[in-house]
Phi, psi and omega in degrees: 000325185290329181289318177302312179300322179300308186292334175288320180289332188254026166076025181245044183302330180275355180292147180263123181266124183254133179246106185264126172220173183303312188241014179079032179292159171279159179295138175293346176282095188283001173281348176245153178236134179295144182093342181242286178284341182204162173241127177281127176232163183231155171288327185300327185242298185299300183299315180299319176294317177305310177296325177292324175289326178295322178300326182285326180286338181266018186300329180273357182234081186311316183294313178300312180303316180291329175287325174293318180301317181297320177295319173305311179300319178294321176294316179298324175294312184292332183257011178060040175258100183271174185296332179295319178298320179293318178299319178296326176295319180291321177291323175297324181293317179294316179298313184278008182291322180208169184293325178301311177299319177296320180291324182291325177294317178293325180296322181292319175302322179294341181277354185307308182302320180296316181295317178299321178297321182293323184287326180292320177296324176297318182295321177295319177295320178294319175295315179303313177295326175296313177306313181298313183284332181284327185066010184258331187222167172229147181265138174216158173057043174289112183209060177282135177202186181277359179275160176289159181050039172245149182174219177207160184235150176242128184237164158205176182296319180299313181297320183292332177294338179262008187057037183236156166217152174281134184227142169241117192211142169280126179276339180235163174290171176063039176062037184249151180049068178279125186248157172225156182153199184249138173237158172280131176296318180230106183290344181270347180277134178303146177227163182284101185300324181296318177296316180299318177300320178290323173303318180293323179293320176294319179301313175302317177302317181288310191252358174086344178191174175195158173239160178218158178208186180289341182256332183240116176289333175202129174203166172214165168292134190289129182293140180078334188231035182293309177245119189286129174228194183296328178295330174297309181294329172290326173296320175301318185289323182269352173098349185288337175290317173304314181303315179297321178295317183291321178300315181296318177301311177301316178300313184294320180298322179289327178294316182295321177290319182288340181274355178292000000 
């Protein structure tokens, strides 16, 4: 307020009062309004853009240019503008450079479902190879898709003797609520209630909690991968999702064995 009063009293009514903050916040003095008595500017945008243009102009003055670069880096750090944001700006600039680049960008976006389908196929191949090499379990009914109640089952002789299978399944459509646990192979077949009770106890001891239904004696939503997003598909690509699946299978096998 004192700066506004100063320029008014000293015959500078046409002067522009700038209010500079890290992120362009408005003044806490509510007697003034931005766009009228003052203009809010920020280090994050206005000063940073100005300094970046200064960096180009200082190309023939290495010492000055390096000083400006250090100041730019400090502002980026203080305003949480990381390298990823800068990279996004550079990529966006390339995409928007001409219509051909923009068309290629939209074409790539349209390939998203196909790429995800290929990664799901890779996951099936990886799990199939794990089952083959482990010699402990078999893969059956692999049918992961965007529909609800799709997934895959893991069997072995011991589990079949208990009318059980290990199951990984989406409880909801659109790759949502991915669950893991035990399912009944035949819901109409009598089961050993004492064994199922012990199995549920082992499941809770291992996973910390459980749910049950007419189809599932014990299950939970898969930690970290309950609702699939780009991080899940990256994990499928780099193998960390397969590792989580294998760890879960081994834990479930231990639960089944310890319940005996």
